C-alpha positions in Angstrom: 13.8 9.2 109.0 12.2 13.1 109.1 11.5 15.5 106.4 11.6 19.2 105.8 10.3 21.3 103.0 12.5 22.3 99.8 11.9 25.9 99.9 8.2 27.2 99.1 7.8 24.1 96.9 5.5 21.1 98.5 8.5 19.0 98.1 9.5 17.2 101.2 13.5 16.2 101.3 14.8 14.0 104.2 16.4 16.3 106.6 19.7 14.9 105.7 20.4 14.4 102.0 23.2 12.5 100.1 26.0 14.2 98.6 27.6 12.5 95.7 30.7 14.3 94.7 33.0 11.7 96.8 32.1 8.7 94.3 33.5 9.7 91.5 36.4 12.2 92.6 38.5 14.1 95.4 38.7 11.6 98.1 40.1 8.6 96.7 39.8 5.6 94.5 36.1 5.0 93.2 34.0 2.0 93.9 30.9 2.5 91.5 29.4 -0.5 93.2 29.5 0.0 96.5 28.5 3.9 95.4 25.5 2.7 94.1 24.7 0.3 96.7 25.1 3.7 98.8 22.5 5.3 96.8 20.1 2.5 96.8 20.9 2.0 100.8 19.9 5.6 101.2 16.5 5.4 99.2 15.4 2.4 102.0 16.3 4.6 104.6 14.5 7.1 103.2 17.2 9.5 102.3 15.7 10.8 99.2 17.7 13.7 98.6 20.3 13.1 96.0 22.9 15.8 95.2 25.0 15.2 92.1 27.0 17.5 89.4 27.6 18.0 85.8 31.3 18.5 86.7 31.9 15.7 89.7 34.0 13.0 87.7 33.8 14.8 84.2 30.3 13.6 84.0 30.9 10.3 85.7 28.7 10.9 89.0 25.7 11.5 86.8 26.2 9.0 85.2 26.5 6.8 88.1 23.9 8.6 89.9 21.3 8.1 86.9 22.0 4.1 86.8 21.9 3.7 90.5 18.0 5.4 90.2 17.1 3.7 87.3 13.6 2.1 88.1 13.3 4.3 91.4 13.2 7.7 90.1 10.0 8.4 92.4 11.6 7.8 95.0 14.1 10.3 94.9 13.8 14.1 94.7 17.4 14.9 92.5 19.7 18.1 92.3 22.0 18.5 90.0 24.4 21.8 89.0 26.1 23.2 86.2 28.0 26.1 85.4 31.4 24.9 87.2 33.5 23.8 84.3 37.1 22.0 83.3 39.2 24.0 81.1 41.6 22.5 78.7 44.6 22.8 81.2 42.8 21.1 83.9 42.0 24.0 85.9 38.1 25.2 86.4 36.2 28.1 85.4 32.3 29.4 85.6 29.6 29.6 82.7 26.8 31.3 83.7 25.7 32.4 80.0 22.1 32.2 79.1 22.9 30.2 75.8 25.3 27.4 77.9 22.2 27.0 80.2 20.0 24.9 78.4 23.0 22.8 76.4 23.8 21.7 80.3 20.4 21.1 81.5 20.3 18.7 78.4 23.6 16.8 78.5 22.6 16.2 82.3 19.1 14.7 81.8 21.2 12.7 78.9 23.5 11.2 81.6 21.2 11.4 84.6 18.8 9.3 82.3 15.8 11.3 83.1 13.5 13.8 81.9 13.1 16.2 84.5 15.7 17.3 87.4 14.2 18.5 90.8 16.3 21.2 91.7 19.0 22.2 89.2 21.5 24.6 90.9 24.1 27.3 89.3 27.3 25.7 90.8 29.1 28.8 90.7 28.2 32.2 90.0 29.7 33.6 86.8 31.0 37.4 87.7 30.8 38.2 83.9 27.3 37.4 83.5 24.5 38.9 85.6 22.6 36.6 87.4 19.1 37.6 86.3 20.6 36.3 82.6 21.8 33.1 84.2 18.6 32.5 86.1 16.2 33.9 83.5 17.5 31.3 81.4 17.2 28.7 83.9 13.7 30.2 84.6 12.9 28.9 81.0 14.0 25.0 81.8 10.8 25.2 84.5 8.8 26.7 81.6 9.6 24.0 79.2 9.2 21.1 82.3 13.2 20.1 81.9 13.9 21.6 85.7 10.6 21.9 88.6 12.9 24.1 91.2 15.9 26.5 91.0 19.0 26.7 93.3 22.1 28.8 93.5 25.5 27.3 94.7 27.9 29.5 96.5 26.3 32.6 95.9 25.9 36.1 98.6 23.5 37.4 100.1 23.0 40.6 97.0 22.8 37.7 94.3 20.6 35.7 96.1 18.4 38.9 96.4 19.0 40.1 92.8 18.3 36.3 91.5 14.4 35.4 93.0 13.4 38.6 92.3 13.7 37.1 88.2 12.8 33.6 89.6 11.8 31.6 93.1 15.2 30.3 94.2 13.9 27.2 96.0 17.7 26.3 97.7 21.3 27.7 98.6 23.8 25.2 98.5 27.2 26.0 100.6 29.3 25.4 102.7 28.6 25.4 106.5 30.0 23.3 109.6 31.1 23.6 113.0 34.1 25.0 111.4 32.7 27.4 108.4 30.2 29.6 109.7 30.6 32.7 108.2 27.0 31.8 106.3 25.6 33.0 109.4 26.3 36.6 109.1 24.2 37.4 105.6 23.8 34.5 103.9 21.3 32.5 106.0 19.3 35.6 107.1 18.6 36.2 103.5 17.4 33.2 102.6 15.1 33.2 106.0 13.7 36.4 104.5 13.1 34.7 101.3 11.8 31.2 101.9 15.1 29.9 100.6 15.5 26.7 102.4 19.7 26.4 103.3 21.6 23.1 102.0 25.2 23.0 103.7 27.5 20.9 102.1 30.6 19.4 103.7 28.4 19.5 107.0 31.4 17.5 108.7 34.3 19.1 107.7 35.6 17.1 104.6 35.4 14.2 107.2 37.9 16.4 109.5 34.6 16.9 112.5 34.1 13.1 112.9 37.7 13.1 114.5 38.8 10.6 112.3 41.8 13.1 110.7 44.2 14.5 112.7 47.2 14.1 110.1 47.6 13.6 106.5 49.4 10.3 106.8 45.8 8.6 106.3 44.9 10.6 102.8 46.1 8.9 99.5 48.7 11.2 97.4 46.2 12.2 94.8 43.1 13.3 98.0 42.4 16.9 97.4 42.0 17.5 100.9 46.1 17.5 100.5 45.7 21.4 98.8 43.0 22.9 101.3 44.6 25.1 103.6 42.7 23.9 106.6 44.3 20.5 106.0 48.0 21.6 106.0 49.9 20.5 109.2 50.3 23.8 111.0 46.8 24.3 110.8 45.6 20.7 110.9 47.5 20.8 114.9 45.5 23.9 115.7 41.7 22.8 114.3 42.6 19.5 115.9 42.5 21.0 119.6 39.3 22.3 118.7 37.3 18.7 118.7 37.5 18.0 122.2 33.8 19.6 123.4 32.3 17.7 120.1 34.1 14.5 120.7 33.0 15.1 124.7 29.2 15.7 123.9 29.3 12.1 121.5 30.6 10.6 124.1 28.2 11.4 126.8 25.1 10.9 123.9 26.6 7.5 122.4 27.3 8.8 119.2 30.0 10.2 117.1 31.1 13.3 116.8 30.2 13.4 113.3 26.4 12.7 114.4 26.8 15.2 117.1 28.0 17.5 113.8 25.1 16.9 111.6 22.6 17.0 114.9 24.2 20.9 115.5 23.2 22.2 112.1 19.5 20.7 112.0 19.0 22.1 115.5 19.9 25.6 113.4 16.5 25.4 112.4 13.7 23.5 110.0 14.8 25.2 106.8 18.6 23.7 107.2 19.1 20.3 105.1 22.8 19.2 105.1 24.5 16.8 102.4 27.4 14.9 104.1 28.8 13.1 101.2 30.0 9.2 101.3 30.4 6.1 98.6 30.3 3.7 101.7 26.9 2.2 103.5 28.1 2.0 106.7 28.8 5.8 106.7 25.1 6.3 105.2 23.9 4.2 108.0 25.9 6.6 110.5 24.9 10.2 108.9 21.4 9.4 108.5 20.9 8.2 112.3 21.7 11.8 112.8 18.4 12.8 113.0 17.8 10.8 115.7 20.1 13.2 118.0 19.1 15.4 120.3 21.2 18.4 121.4 20.1 20.5 124.5 20.8 23.9 125.3 23.4 23.2 126.9 25.3 21.1 124.1 24.4 23.9 121.6 26.4 26.1 123.9 29.3 24.3 124.2 29.3 23.6 120.9 29.2 27.7 120.0 31.7 28.1 122.6 34.0 25.7 121.4 33.6 26.5 117.3 32.6 30.6 117.3 32.6 31.6 113.5 35.9 32.2 112.4 37.9 29.6 114.8 39.2 27.1 112.0 43.2 28.0 111.0 43.1 28.2 107.3 40.8 29.2 104.3 38.0 26.4 102.9 39.7 26.0 99.7 43.3 27.6 97.9 43.7 31.0 96.7 41.4 30.2 93.3 38.8 28.8 95.1 38.4 31.4 97.5 37.6 33.8 94.4 35.0 31.8 93.4 32.7 31.6 96.2 30.2 33.6 98.1 29.9 35.9 94.7 
């Protein structure tokens, strides 16, 4: 495994991390035993950047990650998130109030079974609370030793700058992949201006960039992708046409399309650390091996031509989700 620096800290994180959300929700039935083995295998491979959140499975994911890391805590750089909450009617809301911050952190520490979280993100920016207030309260968690470093998720460049002025932000997590490139305009440059690591989530386009999803037939009835505009039948058909260049490069390099998609992200800069999610060791091993895939300038140019910004048909979330991103 190769490693990259987390923000301006002295922490070294694996160039490819492990997103754990799908172990608890969104993409089919849970398999706690295989998920725990996947986390263990990640550590064996040197994948030390482990990402979870309090809302994943309503706390189930933090508990799962905590059990998997028991006795191996020092091998992991543990990231969790707060502020994206479930409402009584099953919907979602955001809570970035200063008084809620320590409550959320204590609950996460308890579920994870740890004394400190290495990287603690505000999962979504609360439009009703000044970011200075939310980050100020998060900074107090650093002061008392509950958290080592702070992060934001789905924050705009302007919000990042305001937050960073209150307390150093080590990482910004936002969707970024070959078919989601809007961050390149303002957000990624702002991260570089401030020395903030950029953490792409959904770096494989929720499985689309592996080439394995060409229709909805293989997705379970409760699979979250059935609700996402880019996977609607007409949009999916248009998006599938984008894959030819990706698959051609993968064939030439004797690797998978997903590995090429991850290698493309890694080639965007040493400050980019994708966190592909999986609950199976097979796919974890495939993802981790992407650090050894070399893309030449001609490969990168071909991918840029095939996947220009805005090429994907459909928004990345339904309307409700889009209202909570890039705030």
